[in-house]
C-alpha positions in Angstrom: -8.1 26.8 -17.1 -9.9 23.8 -18.5 -7.0 23.2 -20.9 -4.6 23.1 -17.6 -6.8 20.5 -15.9 -7.1 18.3 -19.1 -3.1 18.2 -19.5 -2.4 17.5 -15.8 -5.3 14.9 -15.9 -3.4 13.5 -18.9 0.0 13.5 -17.5 -1.3 11.6 -14.4 -3.0 9.1 -16.7 -0.1 8.4 -18.8 2.1 7.6 -15.8 -0.6 5.6 -14.4 -0.8 3.5 -17.7 2.9 3.1 -17.9 3.5 2.0 -14.3 0.7 -0.3 -14.2 1.8 -1.9 -17.4 5.4 -2.3 -16.0 3.8 -3.4 -12.6 2.2 -6.3 -14.0 5.0 -7.6 -16.2 7.5 -7.2 -13.3 5.2 -8.8 -10.8 4.6 -11.9 -12.9 8.3 -12.3 -13.2 8.9 -11.8 -9.8 6.0 -14.4 -8.6 7.5 -16.8 -11.3 11.0 -16.5 -9.6 9.7 -16.2 -5.8 12.0 -13.0 -5.9 10.4 -10.9 -2.9 12.7 -8.0 -3.5 11.7 -7.8 -7.3 7.9 -8.5 -6.2 8.0 -5.5 -3.5 9.3 -3.2 -6.3 6.5 -4.2 -8.7 4.1 -3.8 -6.0 5.2 -0.1 -5.5 4.9 0.4 -9.2 1.4 -0.7 -9.0 0.7 1.5 -6.0 2.1 4.4 -7.9 -0.2 3.9 -10.8 -3.0 4.2 -8.3 -1.8 7.2 -6.7 -1.2 9.0 -10.2 -4.7 7.7 -11.5 -6.2 9.1 -8.1 -4.4 12.4 -8.9 -5.8 12.5 -12.6 -9.3 11.8 -11.2 -9.1 14.6 -8.7 -8.1 17.1 -11.4 -10.8 15.7 -13.5 -13.3 16.5 -10.9 -11.9 19.9 -10.8 -9.4 20.1 -7.7 -7.0 22.9 -8.5 -3.1 22.2 -8.8 -2.8 24.4 -5.7 -5.2 22.1 -3.5 -4.0 18.8 -4.5 -2.8 16.9 -1.4 0.6 16.2 -0.5 0.2 13.1 1.6 -1.8 9.8 0.8 -4.0 10.8 3.7 -5.0 14.0 2.1 -5.3 12.1 -1.3 -7.8 10.0 0.4 -9.8 12.4 1.9 -10.4 14.2 -1.3 -10.8 10.8 -3.1 -13.8 10.1 -0.7 -15.2 13.3 -1.6 -14.8 13.3 -5.5 -14.5 9.7 -6.3 -16.9 7.8 -4.1 -16.8 5.1 -1.4 -15.9 2.3 -3.8 -12.7 4.0 -5.2 -11.7 5.2 -1.7 -12.1 1.6 -0.4 -10.0 0.4 -3.4 -7.4 3.0 -2.7 -7.1 2.1 0.9 -7.1 -1.6 0.1 -4.1 -1.2 -2.5 -2.1 1.0 -0.3 -2.1 -1.6 2.6 -1.3 -4.6 0.4 1.1 -3.3 -2.2 2.7 0.1 -0.4 2.7 -1.0 3.3 2.9 -4.6 3.2 4.9 -5.8 0.1 6.9 -2.5 -0.4 7.7 -1.1 2.9 7.6 -4.5 4.9 8.8 -6.9 2.4 5.3 -9.0 3.2 4.5 -10.7 0.1 1.5 -13.0 -0.1 1.8 -13.9 -3.7 -1.9 -14.6 -4.4 -3.3 -11.6 -2.4 -0.6 -9.4 -3.9 -1.5 -10.7 -7.7 -5.1 -10.0 -6.8 -4.3 -6.6 -5.7 -2.3 -5.8 -8.6 -5.4 -6.6 -10.5 -7.4 -4.3 -8.4 -5.0 -1.6 -9.3 -5.4 -2.2 -12.9 -9.2 -2.0 -12.5 -8.7 1.3 -10.6 -6.6 2.8 -13.3 -9.1 1.6 -16.0 -12.1 3.2 -14.1 -10.3 6.7 -14.1 -9.5 6.1 -17.8 -12.9 5.5 -18.6 -14.2 8.3 -16.4 -11.6 10.6 -18.2 -12.9 9.8 -21.8 -16.6 10.5 -20.9 -15.4 14.1 -20.0 
């Protein structure tokens, strides 16, 4: 069982690391060009990174594969329980700015989105740090 949890955790972390790296690169290119469509795509990659890191954290904390949530709301509920208030607050903010506003609505405040991509990078880094301790 522990091996499965570790494998799932590492798979989610690998996807999170790749997504956040691509998000930062693409976001900076889009910001420079003031390309809101590409900015929205980059924002969604950063959101994907946070969602994958969140899944990795939940698996790390012992949430069974069959108990993993299928929605962002369900993920948030479990994240509040297993990741703490700070992680849950970051998750909500990142979702609102990057997924809902930048990607879904196409509303990009470049400074806020850039700061929020930074928050997403921090979220992924915190989960990686927790994973290395275990």
